[in-house]
N, C-alpha and C positions, 0 to 999 in steps of 0.2 A: 199429436196436439201441440200447438205452439205454447210457449210459456205466457204467463200473464204479462210479463214485461215486454216480450216480443210483440204480443198482440196489442199491448198498449202503444208501442211505437208505431205499429201499423195504423191504429186509429188516429194517433196524432198526425202521422204523415198524410192520411186522407183528409183530415180536418184542415191542415195547413195548406194542402193542395187546392182547397176551395177558396183560399184567400189570395189577395194580391200580395206580391212580395213586399216584405217589410224590412227596412234597414234602420241603422242607428240614426239616420238623418230624417226619419219619418216625423213630421211636425205635428201629427195628430195626437201624439202621446209623449209624456215625459216618463222615462224609465229610470227608476232608482234601484240599482242592483245591490244584492248582498246586504240587505238590512238584517241585523242580528236580533233575533227574538229570544235567544236563550243560549245556554252553553251546556255541553254534556261531555264528560270525560276530557275536559280541557279543550274541546273543539266548539266552534261557533255553529249554531243552527241558524239558517238564513232563509230569507224570502226576498223576492223581487217585487217591486211596486210599479204598476202601470197606471199612470194618472192621465185621464183625457185632458188635452190642452184646451178644449172648448166644450161647452155644453155638459159639463159634469153634473150628474143628477144627485150627488150626495150619498149614493149607496155604494157599498163595497161587496165584491164577490171574491171569495177565496178559491183558488184552484189548487187541489191537492196533487202534487207531482208524485205519482206513485203507480207502479205496475208490479204485481206480485209482491207488494210491500217492499220493493226496491225503489229508491228515490235517487235520481241522478241529476247532475247539473247539466244545463245546456245554456248557450249564450241567450240572454234575455231578449235580444233583438230578434233572434230566430223564434223564440217561444211566442213572441207577440203575434206572429203570423196566425196562431190559432186563437189568440185572445182578442184579436182585433174586433170581431163582431160585438164583444162586450164593451170594449172601450169606445167604439164608435157609437154605441147606444148610451154612453155617458157614465158607465160603471168604472170605478177604480178597482183594479184587479190585483190580487196578491197571490203570487205563485209561491207556494209553501213547500219546502223540502223537509222531510223528516229523517230521523236516524234510519239508515237503510239496512235491509236484510242483505247478507246473512249475519252481520255483526249484531244487529238489533232486531228484536222480534216485534210482533204485532202490539203487545202491551206498550212497548217503547214508542212505536209510531203513533198510537192513540194518545199517549201522554204529550208527545211533541205537537200534534196538530191541535190539541186542546190549548196548549200554551200559546200557540200562534194566534188563536182566536182571542184569547185574553189580552195578548200584547197589542193586537190590532185595535181592539175595543178601547183599551187604556189610552192609546195614542190616536184615537179617531180624529180629534181636532187637528193634529199635525198632518194627518193624511187627507183632510178635507172631506170627511164622511161623517154620517150620523152613526153613533154607536149602536143604535137600535135598528139598523137596516143593513144587516150582513147576511149574505148568502154564501153557499159553498157548493162546489161540484167537483167531481172526479170520475175517472174511468177505471173500471175493473177494481183493483185493490183501492185505488183512489176513491171510487164510488163507495166501497165498503167503509172507508174512513169518514167520508162525507155523511153517510147514513148513521154512523156511530155518533158523530157530533149532533145530528138532528134528533136522535132518539135518547141521548143520555146527557144532554147539556145540564149544567148547574149554574147557580148564582154566585159562585165564588165562595171563598172561606174568609170571613170578615176579619179573623184574628191571625191570619197567616203572616209571617214576617216578610214574605216576598209580596210587594204591592201588586205584582202581576197576578198572583194567585187569589187576590181578593176580588178580582173582576170576573164577571160571568163569561162562560164559554158557550152560551146559547147562540144559535143561529136562527134567522127568521125565514129561511127558505133553503131547500136542498134540491139539487139535480144529480141523479146517480145513473151513470151509464154502465150497462152490463155488470152490475155490482153483485158480488157475493153478499148474502144477507144472513146465512146460517152456517157458521163455521163448524157446528157439531157434526155435519155430514162430510166435512173435508179433512178433519184431523185423523191421526193414525188409528185411534180407537173406533172410528166410524165404520159401521157395516156398509159394504158395497161402495167403499170409497173409490173414487176414480183414480186409476194408476198415475195419471198425470200429476196429481197433487204431491207425489213423492219427491218431485223436483223442487219443491218450495220449502226451504228451511223455516220460513216464517210460520208454517202450519204445524210445526213441531210443538203442539200445545196439548195439555191434558184436557179432558172433557169439561171439567169445571171452568177452566179458563176460556174454553171455546164458547161455552154458554154465556159467560159474562161479556164476551166480545162479539156476540152475534146480535146485530141490530133487530133481527126478527123477534128475538126473545126479550127485547128491551122496550118494545113499543108501548106508549102510554098516551093519554089524552092531550098532554101538553107538548107533544112533539111538533117539530117544524113542518109546515106544508112541504110535501115531497113529490117531485117528479121522477118517475122511473122510466128508463129507456133501455129496451132489451131486444136482443135478437132471438126470434123464435127457434132458430136452428143452432143456437149456441151449444156446443158440446163440451165446453170448458166450465162455463157458469150457466147451467140450464136456466131457461126462462122461468122455471118454477120458483127460483129465488125471488124474482121480482113479483110474481103472482102471489106468493105466500105473504110477503110483507104488505102488499096492497090489501089483501084480505084482512090483515091485522090492523092496518090503518082504517079500513072501513069500519071494523068492529069498534074501534075507539073514537071514530068520527074525526080523525085527522085529515085535513084536506090533502088530496093526493090525485095523481093521474099516472096511468101506466100507458106508455106507447110501445107496442110490439111491432117489430119489423119482420114480416113473415118469412122472408128469404135470407135474413141476415144471421151470421154466426156471431162469434165474439168480437169480430171486427166489422163495423158497419160499412157497407159500400158507399161510394160518394153520394148518391142520391139520397140514401137513408141518412147519412151523416148531415147533409144539408138540412133535411127536415128536422133532425134531432137538435141541431143548433137553433133553429127557429123555435122549436118547442121550448127549449131552455130559455131563450130570450123572452118569450111570451110569459113563461112561468115567473121569471124574475121581475118582469115588468108588472105583473099582477101583484106580486107579494113584496116587492122591494122598491120599485122606482118612485112611488109616491110617498112623501113624508107621512109619518104616522100622525093621526089626529088625537 
């Protein structure tokens, strides 16, 4: 079985292959690279901003750059190839990198992406977006982190000395591709754990931490509307991850949709990826594109 990160690269490559070539000279978008949203161990945590040059709709979408809870840098001009459907539709997109495995674990990644949402919301006016129209998506581990934001967002801590931490990290819509939702069946203590998970140091968690970091176990009625996209033949993150959290969303009446691709594994083939992108755009258009009344 391929790693989360390698599978993530496969998915990104397929996605980018569906788009026209994008270069730094592309006039449809303004790219602002390496915006610092925080610091850790003396290092900057960064995101790239992709702002439509025309027809911006005032909504923002966060892309969590993560596979296997590894988060790597790539030139933003290249990354725009996969984000272009969103910017063409008027969304301002934020590509967020978190502290990467193996140096940093899942709790660190969760804290980082939380901070990125707070930072973006605090600076919404500067970015030309509404602070109440933020979506998030990710692939595999990025999908897990997106679901974590969608199921555990808070309103900020009013008395925190850091102004960023006083701001909410709630999102208004989620799209999660082939996402793990239950870490309790993936950590070392888990019975019948898949051998492939031994290769992921980020999963070196005790069961208590795994429960806290499992979106499936955090579902509540105030969660963000969530789109789930999954391969029925995924042998790395079985489709049951998405099916189970869908059932939890149904029980709590959280708006949701699950799209299963019958012949797909962890990496969606081009035709399925094209459909998945359209499903994501439709979901964000429904829940983000129009200003709140």
